N, C-alpha and C positions, 0 to 999 in steps of 0.2 A: 504493500500500500504506500509506503514512504517513497519508493521509486516512482510509482505512478503519479503521486502528488507533486513531486519535484519536477517530473517531466512535463506535467500539465502547466505548472507555474512558469517553466522556461518557455513553453509554447506561447503563453500569454505575453511574456516579456518580449519575445521576438516580434510581436505586433508593432513594437515601437519603430521597426525599420520600414514600415509601410510608407512613411512619408518620403522615402527615397524615390519611390515610383512616381510621386507627384511633383517633386522638386529636384529630380535627379539630373536633368540636362542643364548644361551651362546656359545661363541667361534666361531660363524659363521662369525664374522667380521675378524677373524684372517687370513682367506684364501684370502680375497678380499680387505683388507684394503689398500693395495698398489695402488689400482685402484680408491679409493674413491676420493682422493684429485685431481688427474689429471682430472677425469671425472667432478668434480665440476668446475674446471677451464673452461672446454669446455661449460658446461651448462651456467655459468655466462656470458661468452663472447657472446654466442648466444643471451641471454636475453638482454644484453646491446646493441649489434650491430643491432639486428633485431627487437627490440621492443622499448626499453626505449629511446635511442638516436633519432631514427626516429620520435617517438611521440613528443619528446621535441622540436626538430628542426621544425617539421611541425607546432607546435603551436606558436613558437616564433623563427624565423630565426635569429633575432638580439641578443637576450639574452639567447637563449637555451644553447649555448655553455658555457656561463658564469655559468649557473646553474650546468652543468656537472662538470666544473672545481672546483666550490665551493664544490660540493659533494666529489670530489676526495681529495681536500685539507683538508676538515673536517676530513675525515677518515685517512689521513696521520697523523694529529695531534692526533686523537683518538688512532690510532695504537701505537704511541709513548708512550702515557700516559698509555695505557693498558699494554704495554710491561714492563714499569717501575713498575706498580702495581703488576703484576703477578710475576715479577722477585723478588720483595721484599717479596712476600708471599709464592711462590712455591719453590724458590731457584734453581731448575733445569731449565737451560736455554731452553732445548728442550721442556719441559713440559709447560713453560710459553709461548713459541711461539704457541703451539697447543691451549692452553686456550685462548690466545689473538685472534687467527684466528677464533675460534668458537664464541667468543663474538662479534667480528666484523660482522660475518655472521648473527647473531641474530638481531643486530641493523640494518644492511643494509636491511635485509628481512622485518623488521618491517616498515621501510620507504617505501619500495616498495609496501607493502600491503596496506598502507594508500592510495597510489596513485590508486591502484586497487579498493579500496573502493569508492573513488571519482567517478571513471568510472562506477562502478556498481550502485551507488546511482543515478547518472545522467541518466543512462539507465532506471531505474525504474521510474524516473520522466517523461520520455518520454512515456514509455509504459511498463506495467508489463511483457508483453510477451517478449519484447526486453530485459528487465532486467533479466528474467529467462534464456534466451539464452546466454547473456553475463556471467552470473554466471556459467553456464555449461562450457563455453569456458575458463573462468578463472580457474575453478577447474581442467580441463584437463591439462592445461599447467603448473599448479602448481605442479602436481604429480612428474615429473622427478626432478624438483628443490628441492622439499621437501625430496625426497629420499636421494639425495647426501648431503643435509644439515644435515639430521639426522645422516648420516655416519660421517660427519665432527665433529659433536658434540660428538659422541662416541669416535672418534679419539682424541678429545681434552681432554678426561678423564672423561666425564660425564657418569653417569650410564644410563641404558636404560630408566627407568621411568623418571629420571631427564631430560634427553635429549628430551623425548617425550613431557613433560610438558613445557619446555622452548620453544621448537619449536611451540607448540600450542599457547603459550602466544604471541610469535612473530607474528604468522599468524593471531591472533585475532585482530591485529591492522586494519585489513580490515573493521571491524565493526565500528571503529572510523571514518574512511574515509567515509563510507556509511552514518553514522549518520550526520556527518558534512555537507555532500552534501544535504541530505534531509532537513536539517534545514536552510542551507544558499543558497540552490538552485543554481542559475546561478553564483553567486560570487565564489563558490568553484570550479565549473567546469571550469571557465575561467582561474584559476590559477593552475590547476592540473599539468601543464608543469613544474612548479618549483619543485614540488615533484618528478615527473618522472626524471627530470634532476639531482637532488641531488641523487636519488636512482641509476641512471646510473653511476654517479661518484663514489658512494659507492661501487657498485659491481665491477666496473672496477678496482678500487684500490685493492679490495680483491683478484680478479683473477690474475691481472698482477703484483702487487707489494707485495703480501703477500703469496698466495698459490703457484704460479708458481716458484718464487725463492726458496721456501722451497723444492719443488719437484726437481728442477734442482741441488740444493746443496746436495741432498741425493739420487742420482740415484740408488746406490747400494741397498738402502732400498726399492726402488720401482721396482726392477727387472732390467730394462735397459731403455735407452733413448727411444728406439723404442716402448717398451711396454707403457711407459707414454705418448708418442705422440699418440699412437693408442687410449688410454683411453681419451685423450683430444679431439681427432677428433670424437670419439664415442659420448661423451657428447655433443659436438657442433652440430653434425648431428641430434641426437635424439631430442634435445631441439628445433632446427630450424624446424624440421619436425612437431613437435607438435604445434609450434607457427603458422606455415603456415596452418596446418589443422584447428586449432581453428579459425583463422582469416577468412578463406574461408568458413567454415561451419557455424559459429555463428556470424560472423561480428566482427569488431574490437572494437565496442563500440559506445558511443554516438557521438564521434567526426566524425566518418565515416558517421553515420546516418545524422548528421547535414550537412556534406559536400554533401551527396547525395541530400538532400532537396534543398541546395543552387544551385546545378547543375541543378536540375529540374526546379527551379524557373527561372534560367537564360535562360534555353531552352525555357520556356513558354514565357519569355519576348521577345526573338528573334522571336519566332513564331508570337507573336502579332504584332511586328514591321513589319514583312513581310505581 
């Protein structure tokens, strides 16, 4: 079972390379780069609002919001430090902003992927068939996210090979989450909401406080307000549709499975009482 779970997590991580097929040829980014950042905003907002925050609050109504706030504040501090670092090394203020945003995305995605790994590992502990279904679902909804992240890395000044390797490294943190869950079993699954909450705060900061102001402050570079708004909506709708499809088709993961079992047990108890 451990071998199958690790293999599945590696398969999900390899989805990070899908962006190469969209931005692989030299010069191809030039014609569509103005849409990459706004689309990323929409994708991240959907991921935060339709998956990470609901998961966190469902697991801990009292402290879930605190975890989200902590994740947001951590990235506020990290963004400040990265800006100082790249400003001192790059010199060009615009370039340092792009490098800082790309680095924040890599770190935020790594945190998010650890949480996905915990969910995947817990699913394999319940049933390998459930684990396989969850892996397929995770892979499908990773694809649009990884495409725009790869584009942001290119926009930040990384070369294609370097961007692909960094994206793969960030995505590979799912293996860490899977391994920790298989080794720690229930303890890891019980506290996954902390990781999803911090990841939600991370990505919310990146979308609302880093990427979106950069787009709004340089509308001429991105075409027009309406073009950027359309790109944001497109990213939001595409990511939401993928999340809804994967949840309905493959199930949300071990938490839903456990909830269903609890509901069935409760129904059985009521039936026995009658």
